[in-house]
DOPA-955337 format. One record per residue: x negated, y, z of N, C-alpha, C, O, CB in turn; residue number from 1; residue in one letter. Coordinates in Angstrom, 3 decimals, decimal comma. Atoms other than C-alpha are relative to their C-alpha. Last residue first. Glycine has a CB too. Layout:
BEGIN
n_x; n_y; n_z; ca_x; ca_y; ca_z; c_x; c_y; c_z; o_x; o_y; o_z; cb_x; cb_y; cb_z; resi; resn
X; Y; Z; X; Y; Z; X; Y; Z; X; Y; Z; X; Y; Z; NUM; A
...
REM end
This chain:
BEGIN
n_x; n_y; n_z; ca_x; ca_y; ca_z; c_x; c_y; c_z; o_x; o_y; o_z; cb_x; cb_y; cb_z; resi; resn
1,178; 0,419; -0,298; -117,925; -72,663; 36,895; -0,114; -1,099; 0,977; -1,222; -1,533; 1,292; -0,656; 1,007; 0,368; 102; A
0,685; 0,863; 0,798; -114,864; -71,862; 35,397; -1,184; -0,741; 0,286; -1,465; -1,723; -0,401; -0,237; 0,575; -0,908; 101; A
-0,724; 1,229; -0,609; -113,325; -70,159; 38,540; -0,360; -1,248; -1,117; -0,181; -2,430; -0,822; 1,850; 0,320; 0,166; 100; A
0,532; 0,482; -0,985; -116,050; -67,361; 38,023; 0,625; -1,468; 0,358; -0,007; -2,353; 0,934; 0,102; 0,990; 0,997; 99; S
0,816; 0,677; 0,560; -114,303; -66,257; 34,507; -1,116; -1,074; 1,056; -1,708; -2,048; 0,592; -0,628; 1,063; -0,818; 98; P
0,865; -0,616; 0,405; -110,984; -65,217; 35,984; -1,405; -0,867; -0,222; -1,451; -2,000; 0,257; -0,016; 1,039; 0,832; 97; G
0,785; 0,303; -0,659; -108,547; -66,563; 37,929; -1,140; 0,372; -0,347; -1,956; 0,401; 0,574; 0,088; -0,969; 0,190; 96; L
-0,201; -0,780; -1,345; -105,750; -64,771; 36,048; -1,330; -0,208; 1,131; -1,665; 0,746; 1,834; 1,510; -0,619; 0,733; 95; L
0,085; -1,208; 0,541; -107,012; -66,206; 32,708; -0,002; 1,016; 1,618; -0,840; 1,784; 2,091; 1,412; 0,218; -1,231; 94; A
1,491; -0,203; 0,204; -107,084; -69,519; 33,898; -0,547; 1,283; -0,143; -1,692; 1,524; 0,240; -0,416; -0,638; -1,089; 93; S
0,488; 0,003; -1,262; -103,520; -69,226; 35,071; -1,586; 0,134; -0,160; -2,224; 0,890; 0,572; 0,483; -1,286; 0,762; 92; A
-0,647; -1,146; -0,796; -102,393; -67,889; 31,696; -0,829; 0,046; 1,448; -1,463; 1,008; 1,881; 1,761; -0,304; 0,240; 91; R
0,937; -0,955; 0,282; -104,555; -70,800; 29,906; 0,329; 1,351; 0,834; -0,618; 1,973; 1,315; -0,023; 0,215; -1,532; 90; Q
1,390; 0,110; -0,236; -102,903; -73,435; 31,874; -0,727; 1,164; -0,127; -1,296; 1,721; 0,811; -0,549; -0,896; -0,788; 89; V
0,023; -0,532; -1,731; -99,188; -71,714; 31,855; -1,512; -0,583; 0,267; -2,058; 0,092; 1,139; 1,475; -0,904; 1,316; 88; P
-0,575; 1,128; -1,076; -99,746; -71,856; 27,806; -0,048; 0,441; 1,355; -0,614; 1,495; 1,649; -0,815; -1,363; -0,005; 87; G
0,823; 0,487; -1,221; -101,152; -68,647; 26,009; 1,009; -1,037; 0,532; 2,136; -0,597; 0,757; -0,425; 1,257; 1,190; 86; A
0,921; 0,943; 0,700; -99,297; -67,713; 22,523; -0,783; -0,911; 1,177; -1,097; -2,069; 0,900; -1,118; 0,908; -0,974; 85; A
-0,838; 1,213; 0,589; -96,551; -65,810; 24,290; -0,693; -1,142; -0,592; -0,147; -2,246; -0,606; 0,876; 0,456; -1,062; 84; A
-0,516; 0,749; -1,367; -99,086; -63,663; 26,523; 0,881; -1,029; -0,614; 0,819; -2,126; -0,058; 0,906; 1,018; 1,183; 83; A
0,577; 1,317; -0,049; -100,957; -62,901; 22,970; 0,602; -0,582; 1,352; 0,273; -1,744; 1,592; -1,675; 0,039; -0,046; 82; G
0,719; 0,832; 0,952; -99,863; -59,138; 23,411; -0,645; -1,239; -0,082; -1,747; -1,080; 0,443; -0,707; 0,520; -0,290; 81; P
1,530; -0,601; 0,808; -98,487; -58,066; 26,435; -0,066; -1,076; -0,941; 0,251; -2,262; -0,847; -1,669; 0,117; 1,032; 80; A
1,291; 1,064; -0,596; -94,689; -59,142; 27,031; -1,094; 0,709; -0,618; -1,024; 1,378; -1,649; -0,004; -1,833; -0,539; 79; Q
0,823; 0,751; 1,037; -91,960; -56,455; 26,609; -0,909; -0,772; 0,467; -1,234; -0,605; 1,642; -0,649; 0,766; -0,868; 78; P
1,313; -0,653; -0,263; -89,631; -55,718; 29,662; -0,779; -0,713; -1,206; -0,678; -1,932; -1,347; -0,675; -0,287; 1,644; 77; V
0,811; -0,060; -1,266; -86,165; -56,969; 28,790; -1,401; 0,492; -0,461; -1,723; 0,733; -1,625; -0,082; -1,484; 0,786; 76; A
1,319; 1,135; 0,310; -84,133; -55,939; 26,013; -0,861; 0,222; 1,345; -1,103; 1,242; 1,991; -1,132; 0,423; -1,644; 75; H
1,219; -0,407; -1,002; -80,582; -54,194; 26,352; -0,960; -1,144; -0,501; -0,691; -2,179; -1,112; 0,376; -0,066; 1,879; 74; C
1,110; 1,205; -0,034; -78,098; -54,409; 23,262; -0,984; 0,472; 0,686; -1,660; 1,401; 0,243; -0,589; -0,517; -1,347; 73; T
1,379; -0,361; 0,492; -75,091; -51,540; 23,564; -0,996; -1,306; 0,217; -0,655; -1,996; 1,178; -0,573; 1,371; 0,863; 72; F
0,523; 1,213; 1,118; -71,725; -53,187; 24,170; -1,276; 0,529; -0,993; -1,480; 0,281; -2,182; 1,439; -0,446; -1,161; 71; G
-0,544; -0,779; 1,074; -70,403; -50,331; 26,537; -0,234; -0,613; -1,244; 0,150; -0,068; -2,279; -0,512; 1,315; -0,025; 70; L
-1,680; -0,171; -0,029; -70,400; -52,898; 29,155; 0,327; 1,089; -1,005; 1,514; 1,267; -1,280; 0,658; 0,498; 1,594; 69; K
-0,486; 1,449; 0,382; -74,032; -53,647; 28,297; 1,620; -0,171; 0,193; 2,304; -1,046; -0,338; -0,801; -1,146; 1,000; 68; V
0,295; -0,020; 1,315; -75,046; -49,893; 28,556; 0,819; -1,571; -0,632; 1,505; -1,713; -1,644; -1,822; 0,125; -0,144; 67; M
-1,097; -0,848; 0,526; -73,411; -49,352; 32,199; -0,288; -0,416; -1,942; 0,689; -0,508; -2,685; -0,307; 2,037; 0,627; 66; A
-1,576; 0,253; -0,438; -75,148; -52,573; 33,444; 0,985; 0,720; -0,720; 1,954; 0,190; -1,265; 0,285; 0,379; 1,446; 65; R
-0,133; 1,184; 0,811; -78,513; -51,392; 31,730; 1,355; -0,434; 0,183; 2,116; -0,314; -0,777; -0,990; -1,092; 0,341; 64; V
-0,180; -0,466; 1,460; -78,247; -47,904; 33,310; 0,224; -1,192; -1,144; 0,875; -1,040; -2,177; -1,343; 0,839; -0,396; 63; V
-1,091; -0,790; -0,313; -78,026; -49,381; 37,015; 0,529; 0,826; -1,537; 1,694; 1,139; -1,780; -0,523; 1,075; 1,291; 62; E
-1,501; 1,056; -0,015; -80,397; -52,000; 36,289; 0,940; 0,692; 0,011; 1,864; 0,099; -0,547; 0,331; -0,976; 1,187; 61; G
0,022; 0,695; 1,862; -83,094; -49,314; 35,122; 1,149; -1,045; -0,017; 1,880; -1,269; -0,982; -1,762; -1,077; -0,570; 60; A
0,855; 0,928; 0,364; -82,543; -47,560; 38,835; 0,289; -0,365; -1,444; 1,269; 0,039; -2,070; 0,061; -1,110; 0,912; 59; S
-0,497; 1,325; 0,420; -81,611; -44,142; 39,503; -0,323; -0,841; -0,162; -1,516; -0,623; -0,372; 0,375; -0,173; -0,645; 58; F
-1,140; 0,078; -1,007; -82,576; -40,917; 41,601; 0,867; -1,353; -0,718; 1,914; -1,716; -0,182; 1,005; 1,673; 0,100; 57; D
0,196; 0,683; -1,455; -86,173; -41,420; 40,295; 1,258; 0,065; 0,596; 1,232; -0,514; 1,683; -1,083; 0,712; 0,997; 56; R
0,446; 1,194; 0,279; -85,234; -40,444; 36,586; -0,251; -0,830; 1,379; 0,092; -2,011; 1,449; -1,213; 0,170; -0,863; 55; R
1,435; 0,105; -0,212; -83,981; -37,026; 37,648; 0,013; -1,766; -0,044; 0,798; -2,436; 0,628; -0,601; 0,859; 1,621; 54; D
0,491; 0,084; -1,187; -80,060; -36,546; 36,539; -1,594; -0,066; -0,053; -2,053; 0,218; -1,160; 0,631; -1,130; 0,644; 53; Q
0,810; -1,290; -0,466; -78,802; -35,036; 33,648; -0,423; -0,285; 0,965; -0,670; 0,750; 1,585; 0,573; 1,227; 0,196; 52; R
-0,558; -0,355; -1,437; -76,402; -38,251; 33,386; -0,577; 1,375; 0,505; -0,107; 1,909; 1,510; -0,419; -1,189; 1,109; 51; T
-1,344; 0,089; -0,243; -76,564; -39,187; 29,772; 0,648; 0,582; 1,141; 1,810; 0,983; 1,212; 0,273; -1,167; 0,010; 50; I
-0,545; -0,779; 1,053; -80,170; -37,814; 29,073; 1,555; -0,077; 0,176; 2,179; 0,978; 0,062; -0,498; -0,527; -1,423; 49; V
0,474; -1,283; -0,359; -81,887; -39,161; 32,282; 0,801; 0,974; -0,900; 1,088; 2,091; -0,470; -1,577; 0,120; -0,178; 48; A
-0,679; -0,592; -1,128; -79,988; -42,462; 31,655; -0,269; 1,430; 0,502; 0,620; 2,008; 1,127; -0,233; -0,812; 1,027; 47; G
-1,516; -0,238; 0,442; -81,273; -42,757; 28,009; 0,885; 0,084; 1,527; 1,970; 0,658; 1,439; 0,617; -1,489; -1,126; 46; V
-0,220; -1,344; 1,225; -84,680; -41,949; 29,173; 1,293; -0,074; -0,278; 1,936; 0,952; -0,059; -0,844; -0,083; -1,566; 45; Q
0,103; -1,182; -0,681; -84,696; -44,569; 31,939; 0,307; 1,420; -0,622; 0,939; 2,374; -0,167; -1,216; -0,012; 0,426; 44; K
-1,225; -0,343; -0,380; -83,487; -47,250; 29,420; 0,204; 1,161; 1,125; 1,293; 1,687; 1,356; 0,553; -1,190; 0,394; 43; V
0,271; 0,313; -1,752; -86,528; -46,666; 27,656; 1,346; 0,160; 0,521; 2,025; 1,148; 0,242; -1,140; 1,193; 0,934; 42; P
0,443; -0,859; -0,989; -85,167; -46,249; 23,974; -0,090; -0,510; 1,136; 0,728; -1,358; 1,492; 0,659; 1,006; 0,124; 41; Y
0,153; 0,595; -1,160; -84,799; -48,416; 20,718; -0,412; 0,985; 1,315; -1,541; 1,450; 1,155; -0,986; -1,032; -0,283; 40; Q
1,453; -0,061; -0,665; -83,892; -46,932; 17,516; 0,373; -0,600; 1,451; 1,512; -0,747; 1,894; -0,742; 1,731; 0,089; 39; R
1,303; 0,772; 0,302; -81,438; -48,031; 14,936; -1,225; 0,218; 0,678; -2,309; -0,216; 0,288; -0,344; 0,173; -1,255; 38; R
0,237; -0,377; 1,465; -78,317; -46,785; 16,465; -0,948; -1,158; -0,643; -0,822; -2,380; -0,563; -0,753; 1,559; -0,116; 37; G
-1,287; -0,896; 0,469; -78,697; -47,153; 20,150; -0,337; 0,405; -1,438; -1,349; 1,020; -1,774; 0,272; 1,460; 0,991; 36; I
0,161; -0,520; 1,280; -81,027; -50,288; 21,341; 1,321; 0,769; -0,294; 2,436; 0,256; -0,192; -0,322; -1,134; -1,041; 35; T
-1,435; 0,148; 0,760; -81,703; -50,417; 24,832; 0,010; 0,820; -1,418; -0,433; 1,919; -1,751; 1,295; 0,655; 1,022; 34; V
-0,403; -1,007; 0,804; -84,967; -50,738; 27,019; 1,597; -0,560; -0,836; 2,193; -1,636; -0,782; -1,387; 0,324; -1,073; 33; S
-1,400; 0,173; 0,629; -86,367; -52,370; 29,879; 0,239; 1,049; -0,831; -0,132; 2,197; -0,587; 1,136; -0,076; 0,972; 32; E
-0,733; 1,059; -0,870; -90,172; -51,590; 30,551; 1,268; -0,281; -0,661; 1,264; -0,205; -1,890; 0,281; 0,475; 1,514; 31; G
0,847; 0,590; -0,848; -92,969; -49,697; 28,915; 0,966; -1,025; 1,163; 0,563; -1,717; 2,098; -0,897; 1,271; 0,691; 30; T
-0,710; 1,233; -0,824; -91,227; -48,600; 25,739; -1,245; -0,646; 0,914; -2,271; -1,147; 0,453; 0,729; -1,327; -1,188; 29; I
0,726; 1,166; -0,058; -92,956; -45,163; 24,361; 0,819; -0,937; 1,016; 1,218; -0,526; 2,105; -1,515; 0,302; 0,437; 28; P
1,222; -0,155; -0,671; -90,238; -42,320; 24,353; -0,862; -1,450; -0,182; -0,149; -2,399; -0,508; 0,321; 0,404; 1,591; 27; E
0,337; 0,857; -1,041; -87,585; -42,229; 21,888; -1,562; -0,108; 0,354; -2,547; -0,080; -0,382; 0,542; -1,306; -0,359; 26; P
0,719; 0,931; 0,462; -86,824; -38,997; 19,821; -0,526; -1,011; 1,207; -0,996; -0,527; 2,237; -1,051; 0,665; -0,778; 25; A
0,996; 0,092; -1,166; -83,662; -37,415; 20,910; -1,002; -1,041; -0,409; -0,623; -2,202; -0,561; 0,704; -0,407; 1,434; 24; V
0,979; -0,976; -0,212; -81,750; -36,406; 17,867; -1,087; 0,061; 0,773; -2,050; 0,804; 0,583; 0,464; 0,828; 0,286; 23; G
0,187; -0,215; 1,609; -78,624; -38,311; 18,407; -1,025; 1,174; 0,212; -0,907; 2,099; 1,015; 1,575; 0,471; -1,027; 22; E
1,364; 0,526; 0,524; -79,122; -39,576; 21,976; -0,538; 0,093; -1,300; -1,570; -0,379; -1,778; -0,058; -1,218; 0,166; 21; M
0,838; -0,592; -0,904; -75,960; -37,506; 23,461; -1,453; -0,356; -0,481; -2,299; 0,534; -0,399; 0,330; -0,473; 1,448; 20; A
0,059; -1,386; 0,581; -73,806; -38,534; 20,056; -1,134; 0,680; 1,068; -1,898; 1,486; 0,537; 1,673; 0,840; -0,014; 19; E
0,516; -0,235; 1,221; -74,500; -42,184; 20,829; -0,158; 1,375; -0,561; -1,089; 1,642; -1,321; 0,693; -0,667; -0,782; 18; M
1,626; 0,052; -0,089; -73,928; -42,011; 24,398; -0,692; 0,239; -1,447; -1,685; 0,945; -1,626; -0,517; -1,566; 0,585; 17; V
0,790; -0,940; -0,812; -70,733; -40,305; 23,616; -1,260; -0,207; 0,314; -2,094; 0,698; 0,297; 0,502; 0,193; 1,077; 16; G
0,068; -1,082; 0,788; -69,534; -42,882; 20,948; -0,805; 1,189; 0,696; -1,788; 1,661; 0,124; 1,384; 0,369; -0,363; 15; N
1,473; 0,231; 0,772; -70,282; -45,770; 23,253; -0,223; 1,305; -0,991; -1,353; 1,750; -1,193; 0,005; -1,588; -1,052; 14; K
-0,849; 0,484; 1,071; -68,007; -43,921; 26,118; -1,034; -0,444; -0,946; -2,132; 0,106; -0,860; 1,031; 1,079; -0,607; 13; T
0,573; -0,145; 1,559; -68,876; -42,826; 29,225; 0,516; -0,796; -0,925; 1,394; -1,623; -0,676; -1,405; -0,265; -0,163; 12; L
-0,925; 0,481; 1,016; -66,799; -41,457; 32,193; -0,764; -0,310; -1,132; -0,790; 0,577; -1,985; 1,071; 0,957; -0,345; 11; E
0,114; -0,482; 1,163; -69,445; -40,992; 35,214; 1,214; -0,624; -1,010; 1,616; -1,759; -0,753; -1,428; -0,280; -0,414; 10; F
-0,733; 0,565; 1,007; -69,429; -41,506; 38,713; 0,249; 0,675; -1,111; 0,606; 1,851; -1,035; 1,045; -0,357; 0,399; 9; P
-1,065; -0,879; 1,052; -72,042; -40,440; 40,870; 0,426; -0,619; -1,004; -0,312; -1,246; -1,764; -0,518; 1,197; -0,658; 8; F
-1,342; -0,439; -1,110; -73,590; -42,889; 43,462; 0,676; 1,108; -0,521; 1,542; 1,603; 0,200; -0,454; 0,494; 1,607; 7; R
0,540; -1,033; -0,906; -76,918; -43,008; 41,475; 0,863; 0,294; 0,920; 0,592; 1,129; 1,784; -0,374; 1,173; -0,594; 6; A
1,585; 0,064; -0,060; -75,169; -44,319; 38,509; -0,451; 0,959; 0,976; -0,228; 2,167; 0,902; -0,726; 0,332; -1,396; 5; I
0,743; -1,032; -1,217; -71,485; -44,993; 38,917; -1,533; -0,581; -0,243; -2,000; -1,720; -0,232; 0,673; -0,292; 1,995; 4; V
1,016; 0,868; -0,778; -69,384; -46,414; 35,762; -0,570; 1,042; 1,143; -0,282; 2,237; 1,209; -1,318; -0,639; -1,083; 3; C
0,382; -0,662; -0,924; -66,044; -45,408; 34,249; -1,054; -0,843; 0,533; -0,875; -2,035; 0,784; 1,013; 0,383; 0,830; 2; R
0,488; 1,062; -1,175; -65,607; -46,302; 30,914; -0,421; 0,722; 1,103; -1,085; 1,747; 0,947; -1,227; -0,968; -0,394; 1; M
REM end
């Protein structure tokens, strides 16, 4: 499949991406990620490996679009621990800080 990342065209295949990422250890995930095989990688790491470009040259969105078109599962930014359990009032209160309760 032809896709453009950082204004450069690339011919990518699902098998080609899997082969390129084989043996590459996943970095810690702080943003969007993609599942390749049994591992979850940051999209910027995958983009750097498959394009051999500097991570500053492309956006995470460009890589996510390409990976979705190839059939990979992409994941949004992980939530902070405990953020899902708190409701909107608790989150707002936490943002305001302890002085707001007085």
